[in-house]
PQR file with spaces between the fields and no chain letter, atoms N, CA, C, O and H, PARSE charges and radii, in Angstrom:
ATOM       1  N    MET     1      43.024  138.486   82.125 -0.4000 1.5000
ATOM       2  CA   MET     1      44.227  137.497   83.378 -0.0000 2.0000
ATOM       3  C    MET     1      44.504  136.572   82.390  0.5500 1.7000
ATOM       4  O    MET     1      43.985  136.055   81.400 -0.5500 1.4000
ATOM       5  N    ALA     2      46.098  136.558   83.410 -0.4000 1.5000
ATOM       6  CA   ALA     2      47.312  135.809   82.492 -0.0000 2.0000
ATOM       7  C    ALA     2      46.761  133.998   82.503  0.5500 1.7000
ATOM       8  O    ALA     2      46.261  133.224   83.319 -0.5500 1.4000
ATOM       9  H    ALA     2      46.519  136.978   84.214  0.4000 1.0000
ATOM      10  N    ASN     3      47.082  133.973   81.496 -0.4000 1.5000
ATOM      11  CA   ASN     3      47.249  132.381   81.376 -0.0000 2.0000
ATOM      12  C    ASN     3      48.005  131.385   81.756  0.5500 1.7000
ATOM      13  O    ASN     3      48.900  131.178   80.937 -0.5500 1.4000
ATOM      14  H    ASN     3      47.488  134.602   80.833  0.4000 1.0000
ATOM      15  N    ARG     4      48.023  130.550   82.827 -0.4000 1.5000
ATOM      16  CA   ARG     4      49.420  130.027   82.941 -0.0000 2.0000
ATOM      17  C    ARG     4      49.558  129.025   81.756  0.5500 1.7000
ATOM      18  O    ARG     4      50.770  129.210   81.640 -0.5500 1.4000
ATOM      19  H    ARG     4      47.296  130.718   83.492  0.4000 1.0000
ATOM      20  N    THR     5      49.343  128.301   80.984 -0.4000 1.5000
ATOM      21  CA   THR     5      48.875  127.318   79.943 -0.0000 2.0000
ATOM      22  C    THR     5      49.791  128.373   78.661  0.5500 1.7000
ATOM      23  O    THR     5      50.343  127.677   77.810 -0.5500 1.4000
ATOM      24  H    THR     5      48.359  128.151   81.078  0.4000 1.0000
ATOM      25  N    GLN     6      49.943  129.631   78.512 -0.4000 1.5000
ATOM      26  CA   GLN     6      50.436  129.955   77.649 -0.0000 2.0000
ATOM      27  C    GLN     6      51.522  130.919   77.992  0.5500 1.7000
ATOM      28  O    GLN     6      51.724  131.955   77.358 -0.5500 1.4000
ATOM      29  H    GLN     6      49.494  130.197   79.204  0.4000 1.0000
ATOM      30  N    LYS     7      52.376  130.432   79.274 -0.4000 1.5000
ATOM      31  CA   LYS     7      53.112  130.948   79.801 -0.0000 2.0000
ATOM      32  C    LYS     7      54.392  131.321   78.873  0.5500 1.7000
ATOM      33  O    LYS     7      54.760  130.478   78.054 -0.5500 1.4000
ATOM      34  H    LYS     7      52.213  129.591   79.789  0.4000 1.0000
ATOM      35  N    LEU     8      55.064  132.529   78.975 -0.4000 1.5000
ATOM      36  CA   LEU     8      56.365  131.805   78.109 -0.0000 2.0000
ATOM      37  C    LEU     8      57.764  131.644   78.373  0.5500 1.7000
ATOM      38  O    LEU     8      58.471  132.273   79.161 -0.5500 1.4000
ATOM      39  H    LEU     8      54.765  133.213   79.640  0.4000 1.0000
ATOM      40  N    PRO     9      58.063  130.686   77.578 -0.5600 1.5000
ATOM      41  CA   PRO     9      59.202  130.078   78.202  0.2800 2.0000
ATOM      42  C    PRO     9      60.377  130.175   79.111  0.5500 1.7000
ATOM      43  O    PRO     9      60.878  129.353   79.878 -0.5500 1.4000
ATOM      44  N    GLU    10      60.776  131.803   78.718 -0.4000 1.5000
ATOM      45  CA   GLU    10      61.839  132.267   79.590 -0.0000 2.0000
ATOM      46  C    GLU    10      61.412  132.578   80.729  0.5500 1.7000
ATOM      47  O    GLU    10      62.252  132.862   81.583 -0.5500 1.4000
ATOM      48  H    GLU    10      60.369  132.471   78.094  0.4000 1.0000
ATOM      49  N    SER    11      59.954  132.616   81.077 -0.4000 1.5000
ATOM      50  CA   SER    11      59.849  132.972   82.378 -0.0000 2.0000
ATOM      51  C    SER    11      60.112  131.779   83.715  0.5500 1.7000
ATOM      52  O    SER    11      59.455  130.764   83.944 -0.5500 1.4000
ATOM      53  H    SER    11      59.272  132.386   80.383  0.4000 1.0000
ATOM      54  N    VAL    12      61.301  132.322   84.454 -0.4000 1.5000
ATOM      55  CA   VAL    12      61.624  131.344   85.317 -0.0000 2.0000
ATOM      56  C    VAL    12      60.608  130.731   86.179  0.5500 1.7000
ATOM      57  O    VAL    12      59.565  131.311   86.481 -0.5500 1.4000
ATOM      58  H    VAL    12      61.835  133.146   84.267  0.4000 1.0000
ATOM      59  N    ALA    13      60.901  129.637   86.543 -0.4000 1.5000
ATOM      60  CA   ALA    13      59.842  128.869   87.939 -0.0000 2.0000
ATOM      61  C    ALA    13      59.697  129.621   88.766  0.5500 1.7000
ATOM      62  O    ALA    13      60.579  130.454   88.972 -0.5500 1.4000
ATOM      63  H    ALA    13      61.748  129.166   86.297  0.4000 1.0000
ATOM      64  N    GLY    14      58.576  129.595   89.503 -0.4000 1.5000
ATOM      65  CA   GLY    14      57.865  130.449   90.452 -0.0000 2.0000
ATOM      66  C    GLY    14      56.351  130.771   90.742  0.5500 1.7000
ATOM      67  O    GLY    14      55.628  129.973   90.145 -0.5500 1.4000
ATOM      68  H    GLY    14      57.859  128.918   89.335  0.4000 1.0000
ATOM      69  N    LYS    15      55.891  131.385   91.230 -0.4000 1.5000
ATOM      70  CA   LYS    15      55.183  132.273   91.457 -0.0000 2.0000
ATOM      71  C    LYS    15      54.796  133.145   90.269  0.5500 1.7000
ATOM      72  O    LYS    15      53.923  132.660   89.548 -0.5500 1.4000
ATOM      73  H    LYS    15      56.478  132.033   91.715  0.4000 1.0000
ATOM      74  N    TYR    16      55.216  134.190   89.969 -0.4000 1.5000
ATOM      75  CA   TYR    16      55.300  134.853   88.825 -0.0000 2.0000
ATOM      76  C    TYR    16      55.386  134.295   87.398  0.5500 1.7000
ATOM      77  O    TYR    16      56.081  133.316   87.127 -0.5500 1.4000
ATOM      78  H    TYR    16      55.925  134.584   90.555  0.4000 1.0000
ATOM      79  N    TYR    17      54.623  134.984   86.467 -0.4000 1.5000
ATOM      80  CA   TYR    17      55.282  134.448   85.184 -0.0000 2.0000
ATOM      81  C    TYR    17      54.431  135.712   84.017  0.5500 1.7000
ATOM      82  O    TYR    17      53.686  136.576   84.478 -0.5500 1.4000
ATOM      83  H    TYR    17      54.059  135.780   86.687  0.4000 1.0000
ATOM      84  N    VAL    18      54.644  135.620   82.920 -0.4000 1.5000
ATOM      85  CA   VAL    18      54.463  136.664   81.711 -0.0000 2.0000
ATOM      86  C    VAL    18      53.642  135.672   80.899  0.5500 1.7000
ATOM      87  O    VAL    18      54.334  134.731   80.513 -0.5500 1.4000
ATOM      88  H    VAL    18      55.249  134.918   82.545  0.4000 1.0000
ATOM      89  N    ASP    19      52.477  135.616   80.562 -0.4000 1.5000
ATOM      90  CA   ASP    19      52.117  135.073   79.183 -0.0000 2.0000
ATOM      91  C    ASP    19      52.121  135.782   78.083  0.5500 1.7000
ATOM      92  O    ASP    19      52.508  136.950   78.117 -0.5500 1.4000
ATOM      93  H    ASP    19      51.914  136.380   80.876  0.4000 1.0000
ATOM      94  N    LYS    20      51.624  135.107   76.744 -0.4000 1.5000
ATOM      95  CA   LYS    20      52.218  135.420   75.519 -0.0000 2.0000
ATOM      96  C    LYS    20      51.111  136.474   74.877  0.5500 1.7000
ATOM      97  O    LYS    20      50.982  136.697   73.673 -0.5500 1.4000
ATOM      98  H    LYS    20      51.309  134.158   76.716  0.4000 1.0000
ATOM      99  N    THR    21      50.293  137.112   76.016 -0.4000 1.5000
ATOM     100  CA   THR    21      49.610  138.698   75.564 -0.0000 2.0000
ATOM     101  C    THR    21      50.030  139.343   75.660  0.5500 1.7000
ATOM     102  O    THR    21      49.374  140.341   75.364 -0.5500 1.4000
ATOM     103  H    THR    21      50.397  136.931   76.994  0.4000 1.0000
ATOM     104  N    CYS    22      51.721  139.697   76.212 -0.4000 1.5000
ATOM     105  CA   CYS    22      52.208  140.771   76.756 -0.0000 2.0000
ATOM     106  C    CYS    22      52.509  141.912   75.420  0.5500 1.7000
ATOM     107  O    CYS    22      52.354  141.395   74.313 -0.5500 1.4000
ATOM     108  H    CYS    22      52.254  138.886   76.452  0.4000 1.0000
ATOM     109  N    ILE    23      52.750  142.782   75.415 -0.4000 1.5000
ATOM     110  CA   ILE    23      52.789  143.640   74.128 -0.0000 2.0000
ATOM     111  C    ILE    23      53.823  144.701   74.309  0.5500 1.7000
ATOM     112  O    ILE    23      53.971  145.730   73.649 -0.5500 1.4000
ATOM     113  H    ILE    23      52.875  143.202   76.314  0.4000 1.0000
ATOM     114  N    ASP    24      54.784  144.085   75.731 -0.4000 1.5000
ATOM     115  CA   ASP    24      56.331  144.700   75.465 -0.0000 2.0000
ATOM     116  C    ASP    24      56.102  146.241   75.909  0.5500 1.7000
ATOM     117  O    ASP    24      56.907  147.047   75.442 -0.5500 1.4000
ATOM     118  H    ASP    24      54.664  143.249   76.267  0.4000 1.0000
ATOM     119  N    CYS    25      54.893  146.825   76.925 -0.4000 1.5000
ATOM     120  CA   CYS    25      55.137  148.206   76.974 -0.0000 2.0000
ATOM     121  C    CYS    25      56.218  148.665   77.902  0.5500 1.7000
ATOM     122  O    CYS    25      56.427  149.857   78.127 -0.5500 1.4000
ATOM     123  H    CYS    25      54.239  146.170   77.304  0.4000 1.0000
ATOM     124  N    ASP    26      56.985  147.560   78.501 -0.4000 1.5000
ATOM     125  CA   ASP    26      57.813  148.031   79.683 -0.0000 2.0000
ATOM     126  C    ASP    26      57.956  148.641   80.766  0.5500 1.7000
ATOM     127  O    ASP    26      58.970  149.033   81.342 -0.5500 1.4000
ATOM     128  H    ASP    26      56.816  146.592   78.318  0.4000 1.0000
ATOM     129  N    LEU    27      56.092  148.750   81.207 -0.4000 1.5000
ATOM     130  CA   LEU    27      55.913  149.120   82.643 -0.0000 2.0000
ATOM     131  C    LEU    27      56.467  148.209   83.449  0.5500 1.7000
ATOM     132  O    LEU    27      57.387  148.625   84.153 -0.5500 1.4000
ATOM     133  H    LEU    27      55.268  148.431   80.739  0.4000 1.0000
ATOM     134  N    CYS    28      55.988  146.399   83.605 -0.4000 1.5000
ATOM     135  CA   CYS    28      57.158  145.586   84.463 -0.0000 2.0000
ATOM     136  C    CYS    28      58.603  146.096   84.740  0.5500 1.7000
ATOM     137  O    CYS    28      58.852  146.520   85.868 -0.5500 1.4000
ATOM     138  H    CYS    28      55.241  146.060   83.033  0.4000 1.0000
ATOM     139  N    ARG    29      59.457  146.082   83.896 -0.4000 1.5000
ATOM     140  CA   ARG    29      60.491  146.075   84.044 -0.0000 2.0000
ATOM     141  C    ARG    29      60.785  147.669   84.247  0.5500 1.7000
ATOM     142  O    ARG    29      61.981  147.903   84.423 -0.5500 1.4000
ATOM     143  H    ARG    29      59.255  145.737   82.980  0.4000 1.0000
ATOM     144  N    GLN    30      60.140  148.527   84.254 -0.4000 1.5000
ATOM     145  CA   GLN    30      60.399  149.884   84.999 -0.0000 2.0000
ATOM     146  C    GLN    30      60.025  149.817   86.515  0.5500 1.7000
ATOM     147  O    GLN    30      60.583  150.408   87.440 -0.5500 1.4000
ATOM     148  H    GLN    30      59.169  148.337   84.111  0.4000 1.0000
ATOM     149  N    THR    31      58.781  148.826   86.574 -0.4000 1.5000
ATOM     150  CA   THR    31      58.442  148.920   87.828 -0.0000 2.0000
ATOM     151  C    THR    31      59.363  147.896   88.738  0.5500 1.7000
ATOM     152  O    THR    31      59.824  148.138   89.853 -0.5500 1.4000
ATOM     153  H    THR    31      58.328  148.346   85.823  0.4000 1.0000
ATOM     154  N    ALA    32      59.470  147.003   88.168 -0.4000 1.5000
ATOM     155  CA   ALA    32      60.294  145.731   88.786 -0.0000 2.0000
ATOM     156  C    ALA    32      61.467  145.162   87.922  0.5500 1.7000
ATOM     157  O    ALA    32      61.463  144.064   87.365 -0.5500 1.4000
ATOM     158  H    ALA    32      59.096  146.806   87.262  0.4000 1.0000
ATOM     159  N    PRO    33      62.714  146.312   87.896 -0.5600 1.5000
ATOM     160  CA   PRO    33      63.701  146.153   87.074  0.2800 2.0000
ATOM     161  C    PRO    33      64.540  144.670   87.172  0.5500 1.7000
ATOM     162  O    PRO    33      64.822  143.896   86.257 -0.5500 1.4000
ATOM     163  N    ALA    34      64.787  144.585   88.407 -0.4000 1.5000
ATOM     164  CA   ALA    34      65.221  143.397   89.276 -0.0000 2.0000
ATOM     165  C    ALA    34      64.418  141.753   88.570  0.5500 1.7000
ATOM     166  O    ALA    34      65.040  140.721   88.319 -0.5500 1.4000
ATOM     167  H    ALA    34      64.559  145.214   89.150  0.4000 1.0000
ATOM     168  N    ASN    35      63.394  141.911   88.448 -0.4000 1.5000
ATOM     169  CA   ASN    35      62.795  140.556   87.563 -0.0000 2.0000
ATOM     170  C    ASN    35      62.204  140.398   86.966  0.5500 1.7000
ATOM     171  O    ASN    35      61.707  139.280   86.833 -0.5500 1.4000
ATOM     172  H    ASN    35      62.890  142.750   88.652  0.4000 1.0000
ATOM     173  N    PHE    36      61.886  141.426   86.226 -0.4000 1.5000
ATOM     174  CA   PHE    36      61.612  141.071   84.732 -0.0000 2.0000
ATOM     175  C    PHE    36      62.583  141.531   83.802  0.5500 1.7000
ATOM     176  O    PHE    36      63.443  142.324   84.185 -0.5500 1.4000
ATOM     177  H    PHE    36      62.290  142.335   86.334  0.4000 1.0000
ATOM     178  N    SER    37      62.546  141.048   82.384 -0.4000 1.5000
ATOM     179  CA   SER    37      63.417  141.143   81.651 -0.0000 2.0000
ATOM     180  C    SER    37      62.874  141.304   80.253  0.5500 1.7000
ATOM     181  O    SER    37      61.670  141.132   80.067 -0.5500 1.4000
ATOM     182  H    SER    37      61.848  140.404   82.072  0.4000 1.0000
ATOM     183  N    ARG    38      63.763  141.654   79.155 -0.4000 1.5000
ATOM     184  CA   ARG    38      62.692  142.118   77.629 -0.0000 2.0000
ATOM     185  C    ARG    38      63.652  141.263   76.907  0.5500 1.7000
ATOM     186  O    ARG    38      64.860  141.458   77.040 -0.5500 1.4000
ATOM     187  H    ARG    38      64.741  141.793   79.306  0.4000 1.0000
ATOM     188  N    ASN    39      62.955  139.858   75.772 -0.4000 1.5000
ATOM     189  CA   ASN    39      63.469  139.290   74.823 -0.0000 2.0000
ATOM     190  C    ASN    39      63.457  140.285   73.537  0.5500 1.7000
ATOM     191  O    ASN    39      62.552  140.163   72.712 -0.5500 1.4000
ATOM     192  H    ASN    39      61.973  139.700   75.664  0.4000 1.0000
ATOM     193  N    ALA    40      64.174  140.984   73.421 -0.4000 1.5000
ATOM     194  CA   ALA    40      64.175  142.592   72.545 -0.0000 2.0000
ATOM     195  C    ALA    40      63.494  141.445   71.020  0.5500 1.7000
ATOM     196  O    ALA    40      62.361  141.583   70.559 -0.5500 1.4000
ATOM     197  H    ALA    40      64.909  141.083   74.092  0.4000 1.0000
ATOM     198  N    GLU    41      64.459  140.464   70.536 -0.4000 1.5000
ATOM     199  CA   GLU    41      64.238  139.883   69.614 -0.0000 2.0000
ATOM     200  C    GLU    41      62.376  139.433   69.376  0.5500 1.7000
ATOM     201  O    GLU    41      61.711  139.701   68.375 -0.5500 1.4000
ATOM     202  H    GLU    41      65.380  140.351   70.911  0.4000 1.0000
ATOM     203  N    ALA    42      62.086  138.995   70.127 -0.4000 1.5000
ATOM     204  CA   ALA    42      60.466  138.566   70.133 -0.0000 2.0000
ATOM     205  C    ALA    42      59.745  139.528   70.704  0.5500 1.7000
ATOM     206  O    ALA    42      58.526  139.359   70.716 -0.5500 1.4000
ATOM     207  H    ALA    42      62.626  138.777   70.940  0.4000 1.0000
ATOM     208  N    SER    43      60.238  140.610   71.236 -0.4000 1.5000
ATOM     209  CA   SER    43      59.453  142.075   71.652 -0.0000 2.0000
ATOM     210  C    SER    43      58.435  141.777   72.637  0.5500 1.7000
ATOM     211  O    SER    43      57.228  141.903   72.430 -0.5500 1.4000
ATOM     212  H    SER    43      61.229  140.747   71.226  0.4000 1.0000
ATOM     213  N    TYR    44      59.070  141.298   73.932 -0.4000 1.5000
ATOM     214  CA   TYR    44      58.174  140.681   74.930 -0.0000 2.0000
ATOM     215  C    TYR    44      58.792  140.732   76.572  0.5500 1.7000
ATOM     216  O    TYR    44      60.007  140.564   76.678 -0.5500 1.4000
ATOM     217  H    TYR    44      60.050  141.196   74.100  0.4000 1.0000
ATOM     218  N    SER    45      58.255  140.884   77.420 -0.4000 1.5000
ATOM     219  CA   SER    45      59.056  140.796   78.817 -0.0000 2.0000
ATOM     220  C    SER    45      58.668  139.269   79.129  0.5500 1.7000
ATOM     221  O    SER    45      57.940  138.521   78.476 -0.5500 1.4000
ATOM     222  H    SER    45      57.268  141.021   77.334  0.4000 1.0000
ATOM     223  N    PHE    46      59.152  139.104   79.951 -0.4000 1.5000
ATOM     224  CA   PHE    46      59.058  137.780   81.013 -0.0000 2.0000
ATOM     225  C    PHE    46      60.331  138.323   82.426  0.5500 1.7000
ATOM     226  O    PHE    46      61.278  139.080   82.639 -0.5500 1.4000
ATOM     227  H    PHE    46      59.744  139.712   80.481  0.4000 1.0000
ATOM     228  N    VAL    47      59.343  137.137   83.151 -0.4000 1.5000
ATOM     229  CA   VAL    47      59.827  137.190   84.800 -0.0000 2.0000
ATOM     230  C    VAL    47      61.561  136.140   84.743  0.5500 1.7000
ATOM     231  O    VAL    47      61.621  134.911   84.774 -0.5500 1.4000
ATOM     232  H    VAL    47      58.573  136.522   82.978  0.4000 1.0000
ATOM     233  N    SER    48      62.343  136.768   84.686 -0.4000 1.5000
ATOM     234  CA   SER    48      63.956  136.679   84.748 -0.0000 2.0000
ATOM     235  C    SER    48      64.304  136.230   85.757  0.5500 1.7000
ATOM     236  O    SER    48      65.122  135.311   85.766 -0.5500 1.4000
ATOM     237  H    SER    48      62.294  137.766   84.660  0.4000 1.0000
ATOM     238  N    LYS    49      63.747  136.781   86.981 -0.4000 1.5000
ATOM     239  CA   LYS    49      64.006  136.237   88.495 -0.0000 2.0000
ATOM     240  C    LYS    49      62.938  136.516   89.651  0.5500 1.7000
ATOM     241  O    LYS    49      62.632  137.629   90.079 -0.5500 1.4000
ATOM     242  H    LYS    49      63.082  137.528   86.974  0.4000 1.0000
ATOM     243  N    GLN    50      62.505  135.462   90.009 -0.4000 1.5000
ATOM     244  CA   GLN    50      61.674  135.564   90.688 -0.0000 2.0000
ATOM     245  C    GLN    50      61.538  136.283   92.070  0.5500 1.7000
ATOM     246  O    GLN    50      62.493  136.058   92.813 -0.5500 1.4000
ATOM     247  H    GLN    50      62.753  134.558   89.661  0.4000 1.0000
ATOM     248  N    PRO    51      60.664  137.017   92.532 -0.5600 1.5000
ATOM     249  CA   PRO    51      61.243  138.193   94.005  0.2800 2.0000
ATOM     250  C    PRO    51      61.886  137.026   95.164  0.5500 1.7000
ATOM     251  O    PRO    51      61.475  135.907   95.473 -0.5500 1.4000
ATOM     252  N    GLN    52      63.126  137.863   95.662 -0.4000 1.5000
ATOM     253  CA   GLN    52      63.481  137.352   96.742 -0.0000 2.0000
ATOM     254  C    GLN    52      63.613  138.033   98.424  0.5500 1.7000
ATOM     255  O    GLN    52      64.088  137.624   99.484 -0.5500 1.4000
ATOM     256  H    GLN    52      63.460  138.772   95.412  0.4000 1.0000
ATOM     257  N    THR    53      62.986  139.144   98.021 -0.4000 1.5000
ATOM     258  CA   THR    53      62.647  140.255   99.105 -0.0000 2.0000
ATOM     259  C    THR    53      61.972  140.512   99.097  0.5500 1.7000
ATOM     260  O    THR    53      61.499  140.808   97.999 -0.5500 1.4000
ATOM     261  H    THR    53      62.600  139.476   97.160  0.4000 1.0000
ATOM     262  N    LEU    54      61.054  140.715  100.472 -0.4000 1.5000
ATOM     263  CA   LEU    54      59.895  141.802  100.869 -0.0000 2.0000
ATOM     264  C    LEU    54      59.589  142.626   99.512  0.5500 1.7000
ATOM     265  O    LEU    54      58.643  142.332   98.781 -0.5500 1.4000
ATOM     266  H    LEU    54      61.438  140.476  101.364  0.4000 1.0000
ATOM     267  N    GLU    55      60.391  143.578   99.277 -0.4000 1.5000
ATOM     268  CA   GLU    55      60.570  144.618   98.256 -0.0000 2.0000
ATOM     269  C    GLU    55      60.306  143.876   97.090  0.5500 1.7000
ATOM     270  O    GLU    55      59.157  143.939   96.652 -0.5500 1.4000
ATOM     271  H    GLU    55      61.160  143.816   99.871  0.4000 1.0000
ATOM     272  N    GLU    56      61.197  143.132   96.451 -0.4000 1.5000
ATOM     273  CA   GLU    56      61.051  142.595   95.185 -0.0000 2.0000
ATOM     274  C    GLU    56      59.343  142.324   95.027  0.5500 1.7000
ATOM     275  O    GLU    56      58.658  142.791   94.117 -0.5500 1.4000
ATOM     276  H    GLU    56      62.130  143.081   96.807  0.4000 1.0000
ATOM     277  N    GLY    57      58.912  141.574   95.990 -0.4000 1.5000
ATOM     278  CA   GLY    57      57.662  140.774   95.800 -0.0000 2.0000
ATOM     279  C    GLY    57      56.179  142.129   95.581  0.5500 1.7000
ATOM     280  O    GLY    57      55.178  141.992   94.878 -0.5500 1.4000
ATOM     281  H    GLY    57      59.468  141.195   96.730  0.4000 1.0000
ATOM     282  N    LYS    58      56.626  143.566   96.619 -0.4000 1.5000
ATOM     283  CA   LYS    58      56.029  144.298   96.444 -0.0000 2.0000
ATOM     284  C    LYS    58      56.116  145.103   95.023  0.5500 1.7000
ATOM     285  O    LYS    58      55.368  145.957   94.546 -0.5500 1.4000
ATOM     286  H    LYS    58      57.440  143.678   97.190  0.4000 1.0000
ATOM     287  N    LEU    59      57.069  144.627   94.630 -0.4000 1.5000
ATOM     288  CA   LEU    59      57.349  145.865   93.085 -0.0000 2.0000
ATOM     289  C    LEU    59      56.838  144.417   92.260  0.5500 1.7000
ATOM     290  O    LEU    59      56.467  144.872   91.179 -0.5500 1.4000
ATOM     291  H    LEU    59      57.677  143.934   95.017  0.4000 1.0000
ATOM     292  N    CYS    60      56.682  143.304   92.221 -0.4000 1.5000
ATOM     293  CA   CYS    60      56.114  142.559   90.938 -0.0000 2.0000
ATOM     294  C    CYS    60      54.431  142.582   91.282  0.5500 1.7000
ATOM     295  O    CYS    60      53.604  142.656   90.373 -0.5500 1.4000
ATOM     296  H    CYS    60      56.983  142.934   93.100  0.4000 1.0000
ATOM     297  N    ALA    61      54.111  142.520   92.498 -0.4000 1.5000
ATOM     298  CA   ALA    61      52.334  142.369   92.673 -0.0000 2.0000
ATOM     299  C    ALA    61      52.326  144.248   92.049  0.5500 1.7000
ATOM     300  O    ALA    61      51.345  144.672   91.438 -0.5500 1.4000
ATOM     301  H    ALA    61      54.782  142.460   93.236  0.4000 1.0000
ATOM     302  N    GLN    62      53.291  144.956   92.278 -0.4000 1.5000
ATOM     303  CA   GLN    62      52.387  146.148   91.633 -0.0000 2.0000
ATOM     304  C    GLN    62      52.447  146.053   90.146  0.5500 1.7000
ATOM     305  O    GLN    62      51.491  146.448   89.480 -0.5500 1.4000
ATOM     306  H    GLN    62      54.088  144.611   92.774  0.4000 1.0000
ATOM     307  N    ALA    63      53.806  145.414   89.431 -0.4000 1.5000
ATOM     308  CA   ALA    63      53.355  145.556   88.249 -0.0000 2.0000
ATOM     309  C    ALA    63      52.217  144.565   87.667  0.5500 1.7000
ATOM     310  O    ALA    63      51.590  144.882   86.656 -0.5500 1.4000
ATOM     311  H    ALA    63      54.583  145.092   89.973  0.4000 1.0000
ATOM     312  N    LYS    64      51.994  143.420   88.313 -0.4000 1.5000
ATOM     313  CA   LYS    64      50.966  142.773   87.588 -0.0000 2.0000
ATOM     314  C    LYS    64      49.948  143.440   87.832  0.5500 1.7000
ATOM     315  O    LYS    64      49.105  143.141   86.987 -0.5500 1.4000
ATOM     316  H    LYS    64      52.504  143.163   89.134  0.4000 1.0000
ATOM     317  N    LEU    65      49.435  144.436   88.766 -0.4000 1.5000
ATOM     318  CA   LEU    65      48.393  144.916   89.290 -0.0000 2.0000
ATOM     319  C    LEU    65      48.298  146.275   87.581  0.5500 1.7000
ATOM     320  O    LEU    65      47.411  146.692   86.836 -0.5500 1.4000
ATOM     321  H    LEU    65      50.120  144.679   89.453  0.4000 1.0000
ATOM     322  N    GLU    66      49.344  146.406   87.688 -0.4000 1.5000
ATOM     323  CA   GLU    66      49.123  147.596   86.728 -0.0000 2.0000
ATOM     324  C    GLU    66      49.565  147.265   84.997  0.5500 1.7000
ATOM     325  O    GLU    66      49.794  148.194   84.222 -0.5500 1.4000
ATOM     326  H    GLU    66      50.065  146.068   88.293  0.4000 1.0000
ATOM     327  N    CYS    67      49.635  145.793   84.574 -0.4000 1.5000
ATOM     328  CA   CYS    67      49.807  145.412   83.580 -0.0000 2.0000
ATOM     329  C    CYS    67      48.888  145.536   83.183  0.5500 1.7000
ATOM     330  O    CYS    67      47.826  145.094   83.623 -0.5500 1.4000
ATOM     331  H    CYS    67      49.450  145.039   85.203  0.4000 1.0000
ATOM     332  N    PRO    68      49.230  146.743   81.409 -0.5600 1.5000
ATOM     333  CA   PRO    68      47.635  147.020   81.011  0.2800 2.0000
ATOM     334  C    PRO    68      46.847  145.603   79.892  0.5500 1.7000
ATOM     335  O    PRO    68      45.718  145.691   79.412 -0.5500 1.4000
ATOM     336  N    VAL    69      47.665  144.560   79.722 -0.4000 1.5000
ATOM     337  CA   VAL    69      46.728  143.839   79.282 -0.0000 2.0000
ATOM     338  C    VAL    69      46.712  142.338   80.224  0.5500 1.7000
ATOM     339  O    VAL    69      46.677  141.233   79.684 -0.5500 1.4000
ATOM     340  H    VAL    69      48.583  144.488   80.113  0.4000 1.0000
ATOM     341  N    ASP    70      46.737  142.495   81.339 -0.4000 1.5000
ATOM     342  CA   ASP    70      46.914  141.464   82.075 -0.0000 2.0000
ATOM     343  C    ASP    70      47.557  140.240   81.972  0.5500 1.7000
ATOM     344  O    ASP    70      47.131  139.154   82.367 -0.5500 1.4000
ATOM     345  H    ASP    70      46.765  143.393   81.778  0.4000 1.0000
ATOM     346  N    SER    71      49.004  140.568   81.210 -0.4000 1.5000
ATOM     347  CA   SER    71      50.192  139.225   81.077 -0.0000 2.0000
ATOM     348  C    SER    71      50.780  139.104   81.970  0.5500 1.7000
ATOM     349  O    SER    71      51.847  138.616   81.599 -0.5500 1.4000
ATOM     350  H    SER    71      49.349  141.450   80.889  0.4000 1.0000
ATOM     351  N    ILE    72      50.792  139.288   83.370 -0.4000 1.5000
ATOM     352  CA   ILE    72      51.293  138.932   84.484 -0.0000 2.0000
ATOM     353  C    ILE    72      50.392  138.171   85.402  0.5500 1.7000
ATOM     354  O    ILE    72      49.300  138.638   85.728 -0.5500 1.4000
ATOM     355  H    ILE    72      49.925  139.684   83.672  0.4000 1.0000
ATOM     356  N    GLY    73      50.926  136.721   85.934 -0.4000 1.5000
ATOM     357  CA   GLY    73      50.217  136.033   86.279 -0.0000 2.0000
ATOM     358  C    GLY    73      50.733  135.503   87.864  0.5500 1.7000
ATOM     359  O    GLY    73      51.949  135.313   87.832 -0.5500 1.4000
ATOM     360  H    GLY    73      51.813  136.342   85.669  0.4000 1.0000
ATOM     361  N    ASP    74      50.356  135.320   88.735 -0.4000 1.5000
ATOM     362  CA   ASP    74      50.775  135.057   90.078 -0.0000 2.0000
ATOM     363  C    ASP    74      50.589  133.789   90.818  0.5500 1.7000
ATOM     364  O    ASP    74      50.955  133.506   91.958 -0.5500 1.4000
ATOM     365  H    ASP    74      49.369  135.474   88.761  0.4000 1.0000
ATOM     366  N    ASP    75      49.978  133.113   89.987 -0.4000 1.5000
ATOM     367  CA   ASP    75      49.111  131.722   90.329 -0.0000 2.0000
ATOM     368  C    ASP    75      50.114  130.395   90.563  0.5500 1.7000
ATOM     369  O    ASP    75      49.729  129.271   90.887 -0.5500 1.4000
ATOM     370  H    ASP    75      49.680  133.342   89.061  0.4000 1.0000
ATOM     371  N    GLY    76      51.383  130.779   90.337 -0.4000 1.5000
ATOM     372  CA   GLY    76      52.140  129.746   89.855 -0.0000 2.0000
ATOM     373  C    GLY    76      52.677  129.177   91.167  0.5500 1.7000
ATOM     374  O    GLY    76      51.946  129.230   92.156 -0.5500 1.4000
ATOM     375  H    GLY    76      51.695  131.691   90.075  0.4000 1.0000
ATOM     376  N    GLU    77      53.979  128.598   91.264 -0.4000 1.5000
ATOM     377  CA   GLU    77      54.247  128.104   92.447 -0.0000 2.0000
ATOM     378  C    GLU    77      55.011  129.148   93.333  0.5500 1.7000
ATOM     379  O    GLU    77      55.672  130.107   92.934 -0.5500 1.4000
ATOM     380  H    GLU    77      54.573  128.554   90.461  0.4000 1.0000
ATOM     381  N    ASP    78      54.749  128.706   94.774 -0.4000 1.5000
ATOM     382  CA   ASP    78      55.320  129.889   95.515 -0.0000 2.0000
ATOM     383  C    ASP    78      56.581  129.398   95.828  0.5500 1.7000
ATOM     384  O    ASP    78      57.377  130.096   96.455 -0.5500 1.4000
ATOM     385  H    ASP    78      54.212  127.927   95.099  0.4000 1.0000
């Protein structure tokens, strides 16, 4: 389960975030490419844009559900 106190600094404010347990597997970036980006230097993903449409929200929820190490959280601000 993602830990908000370990949220990566690049993750924009809002409902979804990625914490420091990310293993850079690319699943979230492939599932919701409009919302997740990669820090290539440090090798991890982060939320670059909060979902703005119902479809983006569904894709972010899917990425969270499928994250193999539970690095994506959704208990942030709405």
